[in-house]
C-alpha positions in Angstrom: -1.5 -3.7 0.6 -1.9 0.4 1.9 -1.2 3.0 0.8 0.9 5.9 4.1 2.8 8.9 4.0 6.0 8.3 5.8 6.6 10.1 9.3 10.0 9.9 11.4 10.9 6.9 12.9 10.8 8.0 16.6 14.3 8.7 17.7 16.0 6.1 20.5 19.7 7.4 20.8 20.9 4.6 17.9 23.0 6.6 16.0 22.8 2.6 13.1 19.0 2.5 13.0 18.2 1.3 9.8 14.8 3.5 9.8 14.5 6.7 9.7 10.8 6.2 8.7 7.5 4.5 9.4 4.3 4.1 7.7 2.0 6.3 9.0 -2.0 6.2 8.8 -3.1 4.3 5.7 -5.2 6.8 3.5 -5.8 4.2 0.2 -6.0 0.7 0.9 -7.3 -1.9 -1.4 -8.1 -5.8 -1.5 -6.7 -8.3 -3.2 -9.4 -11.0 -2.5 -6.9 -14.2 -2.6 -10.2 -16.5 -1.7 -11.9 -16.0 -5.0 -10.4 -14.9 -8.0 -12.5 -13.7 -10.1 -13.7 -11.6 -7.6 -11.9 -7.3 -8.4 -10.2 -6.0 -6.3 -11.8 -2.4 -3.8 -9.7 0.1 -3.1 -11.0 2.7 0.0 -10.2 6.4 0.0 -9.4 6.7 4.1 -8.9 11.4 3.7 -10.3 13.4 7.2 -8.1 15.7 5.7 -6.7 16.0 1.9 -3.6 14.2 -0.3 -2.0 14.9 -2.3 -0.2 12.4 -4.2 2.2 12.4 -6.8 1.1 11.2 -10.5 4.6 8.5 -10.3 3.4 7.5 -6.5 0.1 6.8 -7.2 1.1 4.8 -11.0 4.0 2.7 -8.9 1.0 1.9 -6.2 -1.1 0.0 -8.9 1.9 -1.5 -10.9 2.3 -3.1 -7.2 -1.3 -3.6 -7.0 -1.8 -5.6 -10.2 1.1 -8.0 -9.8 -0.5 -8.9 -6.4 -4.0 -9.3 -8.0 -1.3 -11.7 -10.8 -0.2 -13.2 -8.1 -3.0 -14.0 -6.7 -4.6 -15.2 -9.9 -2.0 -17.5 -10.5 -2.0 -19.6 -7.4 -6.1 -19.9 -7.5 -5.4 -21.2 -10.6 -7.6 -19.0 -13.0 
């Protein structure tokens, strides 16, 4: 799983474009092991620049990670 800043989608002249923003480069990545349910998730921070992440976004991301961990462990029988 990755957390990145949104970047503007390239203008292609289509006024009905569904996406106005696209994911930028990830600055927080979480590896959720699905082959070994006993392994804990790990996080890697990529930050050549200082990133400020609002607390609510951090909480939301952590909840997404926790849900993914739970799904992986349920499918593996742990």
